[in-house]
N, C-alpha and C positions, 0 to 999 in steps of 0.2 A: 504494500500500500504506500509505503514511503517513496518508492521508486516512481510510482504512478503520479503522486503529487509533485515530485520533482520535475517529471517530464511535462506535466500540465503547466507548472509555473514557468518553465523555460519557453514553452510554446506561446503562452500569453505574453511573456516578455518580448518575444520575437515580433509578435503582431503589434504590440504597443511601440516598440522601438522603430521599426521601419514598415509602415503599413503597405507601401507600394511593393516592396520586395515580397512580403508574405502573400499578398493577394495575387501577385503575378505568378508566383511559384504554384500556388493552389490552382490557378487557371490553367497553367501548362499541364499540370498533372491531371486535371479534369479533362482536358482535350485529349490527352493520351489515353486516359481510361475510356472515354467515349469511343475513340478509334478502336481500341482493343475489344471492348465488350459489345458495343452496339453495331459497329460497322464490320467487325471481324477482320480488321486490317492485319497484314502480316507483322510478325514481331519485329522485323527489321525496320519497318515503317514507324511503329510505335516507339521503338528505341531511338530512332532518328529524331522524331518529334520531341521526345524528352531531352535528348542531348542538345540539339540546336536551340530548342525553346529555352532551356535553362541557361545556356550560355548567353543567349540574347538578353534574358532577364538580368543576369548578373552584370553584363557589360552596360546595359542601360541604367542599372542602379548605381554602378560606380560612376558613370558619366554624370548622372543626376546629382549625386553627392558632391562630385568635384566642382560642378558648376555653382553649387550653393556656397562653396567656400571660396 
């Protein structure tokens, strides 16, 4: 139970710290899940969407943060 509360605290901290990054990551994972389960896309396509989408989210988050400073 202690581990679960620690994980939940960290997750909430991530969302509060950088809302854009958390929401964008959840959206990319949601798109990949939709491709995998509803459209029965090949695993290579789902993995590519995850890889490229998460790299794009990370780069955009870094650029957004650097422009603020």
